[in-house]
C-alpha positions as a printed Julia matrix, in Angstrom:
454×3 Matrix{Float64}:
 -33.96   36.01  -5.17
 -36.67   34.75  -7.57
 -40.3    35.79  -7.27
 -41.25   32.26  -6.3
 -38.68   32.22  -3.48
 -39.79   35.64  -2.29
 -43.41   34.5   -2.23
 -42.41   31.41  -0.26
 -40.79   33.48   2.5
 -43.79   35.81   2.6
 -46.11   32.88   3.24
 -46.91   32.72   6.99
 -47.16   28.93   6.93
 -43.77   28.62   5.24
 -42.16   30.92   7.81
 -43.75   28.89  10.56
 -42.33   25.67   9.12
 -38.88   27.2    8.8
 -38.97   28.66  12.32
 -39.99   25.51  14.13
 -38.04   23.34  11.7
 -34.9    25.09  12.89
 -35.91   24.63  16.55
 -36.52   20.94  15.89
 -33.13   20.47  14.21
 -31.35   22.04  17.19
 -33.17   19.77  19.64
 -32.46   16.77  17.4
 -28.75   17.64  17.23
 -28.63   18.02  21.0
 -30.48   14.75  21.6
 -28.16   12.91  19.21
 -25.07   14.52  20.72
 -25.87   14.3   24.43
 -26.1    11.1   26.49
 -27.93   11.52  29.77
 -26.24    9.65  32.67
 -29.57    7.92  33.43
 -30.27    6.8   29.86
 -28.82    3.33  30.41
 -30.95    2.33  33.36
 -34.08    3.75  31.71
 -33.4     1.61  28.65
 -32.62   -1.58  30.56
 -35.62   -1.06  32.84
 -37.82   -0.84  29.75
 -36.26   -4.02  28.4
 -37.02   -5.76  31.7
 -40.64   -4.58  31.72
 -41.19   -5.92  28.2
 -39.82   -9.32  29.15
 -40.89   -9.81  32.77
 -43.28   -7.04  33.8
 -42.95   -4.58  36.69
 -40.55   -5.83  39.42
 -41.38   -5.47  43.1
 -37.85   -4.5   44.09
 -34.61   -3.09  42.72
 -33.0    -5.19  39.99
 -29.79   -3.32  39.15
 -27.7    -2.86  42.31
 -26.04   -5.09  44.88
 -26.58   -2.51  47.63
 -30.36   -2.01  47.43
 -31.52   -5.4   46.17
 -34.47   -5.54  48.57
 -35.51   -1.92  48.14
 -39.15   -1.34  47.13
 -38.45    0.34  43.78
 -41.3     2.57  42.59
 -40.42    3.79  39.11
 -42.53    6.87  38.37
 -41.08    6.9   34.83
 -41.92    3.31  33.95
 -44.09    4.28  30.95
 -41.31    6.4   29.49
 -38.86    3.53  29.98
 -41.16    1.07  28.23
 -41.56    3.39  25.23
 -37.82    4.05  25.24
 -37.11    0.33  25.02
 -39.67   -0.23  22.26
 -38.44    2.58  20.02
 -34.77    1.79  20.68
 -35.4    -1.77  19.53
 -36.97   -0.41  16.33
 -34.59    2.39  15.38
 -31.85    2.76  17.97
 -30.57    6.03  19.36
 -31.33    7.88  16.13
 -35.06    7.18  16.32
 -35.12    8.22  19.98
 -33.38   11.49  19.09
 -36.0    12.06  16.37
 -38.91   11.42  18.75
 -37.69   13.32  21.8
 -36.71   16.34  19.7
 -40.34   16.28  18.61
 -41.53   16.39  22.23
 -39.45   19.45  23.05
 -40.42   21.22  19.84
 -44.13   20.4   20.19
 -44.22   22.15  23.57
 -42.94   25.33  21.95
 -45.46   25.0   19.13
 -48.3    24.68  21.64
 -47.23   27.82  23.48
 -45.36   30.05  21.03
 -46.81   29.9   17.5
 -47.09   33.69  17.32
 -43.85   34.54  19.1
 -41.18   36.11  16.9
 -38.11   34.04  16.11
 -35.6    35.95  18.25
 -37.63   35.35  21.41
 -38.16   31.73  20.46
 -34.39   31.37  20.16
 -33.93   32.93  23.6
 -36.4    30.45  25.07
 -34.75   27.53  23.31
 -31.34   28.63  24.58
 -32.66   28.65  28.14
 -34.11   25.13  27.81
 -31.19   23.46  26.0
 -29.22   22.58  29.19
 -32.17   20.45  30.31
 -33.12   18.9   26.96
 -32.26   15.6   25.3
 -33.57   12.04  25.53
 -34.92   12.45  29.03
 -38.27   11.66  30.72
 -38.63   15.3   31.74
 -39.49   16.03  28.09
 -42.95   14.59  28.82
 -43.49   17.04  31.66
 -42.32   19.92  29.49
 -44.82   18.95  26.79
 -47.78   18.04  29.01
 -47.34   21.11  31.2
 -47.43   23.28  28.08
 -50.57   21.48  26.91
 -52.29   21.77  30.31
 -51.46   25.47  30.49
 -52.88   26.0   27.02
 -56.11   24.2   27.98
 -56.52   26.14  31.22
 -55.89   29.49  29.52
 -58.61   28.76  26.98
 -61.81   30.7   27.62
 -63.74   27.48  27.16
 -63.06   25.25  30.14
 -61.58   21.88  29.14
 -63.74   18.75  29.69
 -63.13   16.78  32.86
 -62.43   13.59  30.9
 -59.72   15.29  28.84
 -57.86   16.52  31.93
 -58.27   13.14  33.65
 -56.81   11.39  30.61
 -53.91   13.8   30.52
 -53.01   13.13  34.17
 -53.48    9.38  33.82
 -50.87    9.4   31.03
 -48.6    11.9   32.76
 -48.44    9.91  36.02
 -47.05    6.92  34.09
 -44.43    8.94  32.22
 -42.83   11.31  34.73
 -43.31   12.51  38.31
 -43.59   16.08  37.02
 -47.36   15.53  37.02
 -47.34   17.06  40.52
 -46.48   20.44  39.01
 -49.55   20.02  36.81
 -51.68   19.42  39.88
 -50.09   22.49  41.48
 -51.06   24.49  38.38
 -54.73   23.55  38.77
 -54.52   24.36  42.48
 -53.14   27.79  41.54
 -56.14   28.43  39.28
 -58.49   27.4   42.07
 -56.83   29.73  44.6
 -56.93   32.63  42.14
 -60.55   32.12  41.02
 -62.19   30.23  43.91
 -64.2    28.47  41.21
 -65.58   25.02  42.08
 -64.72   23.81  38.59
 -61.0    23.83  39.43
 -61.58   22.07  42.75
 -63.37   19.27  40.91
 -60.68   19.26  38.25
 -57.97   18.92  40.88
 -59.76   16.05  42.63
 -60.3    14.25  39.36
 -56.69   14.81  38.33
 -55.4    13.32  41.59
 -57.64   10.27  41.21
 -56.47    9.83  37.62
 -52.84    9.65  38.78
 -53.72    6.52  40.77
 -54.07    4.68  37.44
 -50.54    3.27  37.36
 -48.87   -0.03  38.34
 -48.22    1.23  41.88
 -51.55    2.94  42.59
 -51.42    5.56  45.39
 -47.95    4.27  46.37
 -46.61    6.33  43.48
 -46.78    9.33  45.81
 -44.36    7.62  48.2
 -41.54    7.96  45.66
 -42.65   11.46  44.65
 -42.72   12.58  48.29
 -39.38   10.91  49.0
 -37.77   13.14  46.39
 -39.71   16.37  46.98
 -39.05   16.4   50.73
 -35.38   15.47  50.52
 -33.88   18.9   51.24
 -30.33   17.55  50.94
 -30.83   17.04  47.2
 -30.43   20.79  46.69
 -26.76   20.42  47.64
 -26.1    17.01  46.1
 -27.68   16.85  42.62
 -26.97   19.6   40.09
 -30.53   19.92  38.76
 -31.84   20.29  42.3
 -29.31   23.0   43.14
 -30.59   26.43  44.12
 -30.65   27.81  40.61
 -27.67   27.14  38.39
 -27.51   29.9   35.75
 -26.41   28.8   32.29
 -25.27   31.36  29.72
 -28.23   30.6   27.45
 -30.66   31.11  30.33
 -29.47   34.62  31.14
 -30.81   36.13  27.92
 -34.34   34.88  28.41
 -34.4    35.69  32.12
 -33.03   39.19  31.51
 -35.52   39.94  28.74
 -38.49   38.7   30.75
 -37.61   40.57  33.93
 -36.89   43.77  31.98
 -40.36   43.6   30.43
 -42.02   42.64  33.71
 -40.45   45.53  35.61
 -41.35   47.97  32.85
 -44.97   46.97  32.36
 -46.24   44.78  35.21
 -44.4    45.66  38.4
 -47.02   48.09  39.73
 -49.76   45.52  40.41
 -49.35   43.18  43.37
 -51.44   40.55  41.6
 -48.81   40.38  38.84
 -46.15   39.53  41.4
 -48.31   36.59  42.43
 -48.71   35.44  38.82
 -47.35   32.23  37.34
 -44.22   33.93  35.98
 -42.78   35.12  39.31
 -43.94   31.97  41.11
 -42.27   29.64  38.63
 -39.16   31.8   38.64
 -39.09   31.34  42.43
 -39.45   27.59  41.84
 -36.46   27.77  39.47
 -34.48   29.57  42.18
 -35.29   26.69  44.5
 -34.33   24.01  41.96
 -32.87   24.8   38.55
 -34.75   21.88  36.94
 -37.9    24.07  37.12
 -36.47   26.7   34.76
 -37.91   25.11  31.57
 -41.39   25.38  33.11
 -40.81   29.08  33.79
 -39.68   29.52  30.18
 -42.61   27.73  28.55
 -45.06   29.62  30.78
 -43.7    33.1   30.12
 -42.51   32.93  26.5
 -45.61   34.76  25.22
 -44.91   37.58  27.67
 -41.81   38.54  25.69
 -43.92   39.15  22.6
 -46.39   41.27  24.59
 -43.62   43.32  26.17
 -42.09   43.94  22.77
 -45.41   45.09  21.33
 -45.83   47.48  24.27
 -42.33   48.8   23.7
 -42.98   49.38  20.0
 -46.22   51.21  20.75
 -44.5    53.54  23.21
 -41.22   54.1   21.36
 -40.85   57.23  19.18
 -41.65   56.59  15.51
 -38.74   58.56  14.06
 -35.56   57.63  15.87
 -32.33   59.54  15.27
 -29.26   57.73  14.07
 -27.82   57.39  17.59
 -30.94   55.66  18.88
 -31.0    53.38  15.83
 -27.35   52.53  16.37
 -28.03   51.63  20.02
 -30.94   49.38  19.0
 -28.86   47.72  16.29
 -25.99   47.08  18.69
 -28.45   45.7   21.25
 -29.95   43.26  18.73
 -26.51   42.15  17.52
 -25.39   41.67  21.11
 -28.51   39.68  21.93
 -28.07   37.38  18.95
 -24.35   36.92  19.68
 -25.1    36.03  23.29
 -27.68   33.48  22.16
 -25.21   31.91  19.74
 -22.53   31.77  22.43
 -24.92   30.16  24.92
 -26.02   27.52  22.4
 -22.4    26.84  21.43
 -21.69   25.7   24.96
 -24.44   23.08  24.72
 -23.78   21.75  21.22
 -20.04   22.16  20.7
 -17.38   20.9   20.71
 -18.98   18.0   18.84
 -17.79   14.75  20.37
 -18.99   11.19  20.59
 -21.89   11.03  23.06
 -20.09    8.34  25.1
 -16.81   10.22  25.44
 -17.77   11.45  28.91
 -18.45    7.92  30.07
 -16.07    5.01  30.88
 -16.49    3.13  27.6
 -12.86    1.95  27.5
 -13.07    0.78  31.09
 -16.19   -1.21  30.2
 -14.33   -2.85  27.31
 -11.48   -3.69  29.67
 -13.85   -5.21  32.25
 -15.55   -7.32  29.6
 -12.18   -8.81  28.67
 -10.85   -8.84  32.24
 -13.78   -9.31  34.64
 -13.44   -7.84  38.11
 -12.71  -10.59  40.7
 -15.36   -9.03  42.95
 -17.93   -6.26  42.86
 -17.4    -2.75  41.51
 -17.7     0.51  43.38
 -18.78    3.03  40.74
 -19.25    6.76  40.36
 -22.86    7.95  40.81
 -23.02    9.27  37.23
 -21.59    6.04  35.8
 -24.28    3.78  37.28
 -26.78    4.11  34.45
 -24.09    3.61  31.82
 -22.77    0.45  33.51
 -26.3    -0.98  33.83
 -26.59   -0.55  30.06
 -23.14   -1.57  28.9
 -22.1    -4.07  31.58
 -25.37   -5.71  32.64
 -23.64   -8.77  34.1
 -22.23   -6.6   36.92
 -24.68   -5.08  39.46
 -23.72   -1.52  40.4
 -23.08    0.14  43.75
 -25.22    3.2   42.98
 -27.04    4.88  40.09
 -29.23    7.88  39.32
 -32.44    6.38  40.75
 -31.05    6.33  44.28
 -30.61   10.02  45.12
 -33.2     9.81  47.94
 -33.27    6.08  48.69
 -32.38    5.0   52.21
 -30.55    1.87  53.3
 -31.93   -0.35  56.11
 -29.71    1.55  58.57
 -31.54    4.8   57.72
 -28.71    6.46  55.81
 -29.14    7.56  52.23
 -27.18    5.55  49.71
 -26.05    8.81  48.12
 -24.78   10.12  51.46
 -22.67    7.0   51.88
 -21.3     7.33  48.37
 -20.31   10.95  48.99
 -18.62   10.06  52.3
 -16.51    7.21  50.87
 -13.53    9.38  49.76
 -13.17   11.02  53.2
 -14.26    8.29  55.6
 -11.77    5.42  55.48
 -13.61    3.41  58.13
 -16.87    3.6   56.15
 -15.01    2.69  52.98
 -13.41   -0.38  54.51
 -16.74   -1.42  56.0
 -18.63   -1.04  52.7
 -15.94   -2.66  50.58
 -15.6    -5.6   52.95
 -19.37   -6.09  53.36
 -20.08   -6.14  49.62
 -16.85   -7.76  48.45
 -15.77   -4.77  46.37
 -12.54   -5.47  44.49
 -12.7    -2.79  41.75
 -13.37    0.96  41.72
 -14.48    2.89  38.64
 -14.67    6.61  39.27
 -13.95    9.95  37.64
 -10.26   10.79  37.39
 -11.05   14.12  39.05
 -11.79   12.26  42.3
  -8.12   12.41  43.22
  -8.72   12.12  46.97
 -10.22    8.64  46.67
  -7.73    7.56  43.99
  -4.73    8.63  46.07
  -6.14    6.97  49.18
  -6.73    3.67  47.38
  -3.27    3.73  45.79
  -1.75    4.31  49.23
  -3.63    1.19  50.35
  -2.04   -0.83  47.55
  -4.76   -0.67  44.89
  -3.47   -0.79  41.32
  -4.62    1.48  38.48
  -5.7    -0.77  35.61
  -6.92    1.87  33.18
  -7.23    5.63  32.86
  -9.24    6.93  29.9
 -12.27    9.09  29.05
 -11.84   11.02  32.3
 -12.37    7.76  34.21
 -10.0     5.69  36.34
 -10.33    1.96  37.02
  -8.55    0.55  40.05
  -8.32   -3.03  41.31
  -7.4    -4.39  44.72
  -4.08   -6.2   44.63
């Protein structure tokens, strides 16, 4: 290694660039590789807004055409459409990787690389070109501002919430964060900040009605059993390392004080237990704790370790790194086309051979069909997890009952004139039932099956 190269790696700024450059490249690779099931409807909604403005009702389904659609992610969708028109999926991958990385830079500039990797591994299952990236970034920024000894200006916080409320419904967790500071300090500043933040969220196309959609989702307890990210804590391999490290440090150094158990770390971990989608917020909040725990450990550990102790530490570090690599592997590899998990061949078939009626589609295919087959309204898509039909039943509940309830299926199919079914091939119960009723399989590819009524 030349002197110039050695000097480069000794430069703190150079190491910082390399560290976060690597984090950025991983998030870029993931964003490029992964297609979120809701990407399609976000993109087409943004296209609609640019051409016609904000609609007063649903525009994508034949089941909920008169539903009062309140899109709490409309600003994200508009930006998505604009940047996609300029640079396609590649530009979006570039930009959203920047959002995820920027959050880590705001919170973890002084955190050593191994802990940064552990945090990244825990967040990867939730990353990609998704509106939640805005909440991840803005929550990190809000936390940084509130932790600052100098209290942030009211106007700055109001501006942050005004933007946040138009990008993603996660702004409510930001309001909860300010409420937490008020409860802990009883300082009037935080009460005023909270009031101003709430008022700022009214600056959106829907005004206070935005909270109708937010409340509809938050108070839908059935979501915890129906949508994976709302499940009661789904543990991914990459998440285990970070969680294990943080809890080990917490139990070693902070368990004795009751106030620590009521801190943001344990509270957000409890939120992640309630719904796994909250895990990234736990990670970005507690990442600096890992560095503090490590410094405490170094200060207390004996200076001259014997060879056995050194061997144990070496094995532990190698095991930690191996576990991180294994966890990341599951998110990034095997490297396949981002559309391979979606019914792209079925879409091609339907373009050449249009369905003689309407299509009953899988919940996770709705967004893709809105994007790739815009001429055909869908039965259901990712926006509708908590929407209710005029009869009071949730659209998602009906969808989930279709394979088992033949009477409901016949009623729905007859009412809407459904002549085709496009579902996952793993839904064998519905496929077998339809085939027994005389439906013909037209195509089976990309883990999807297309059937048509004879």
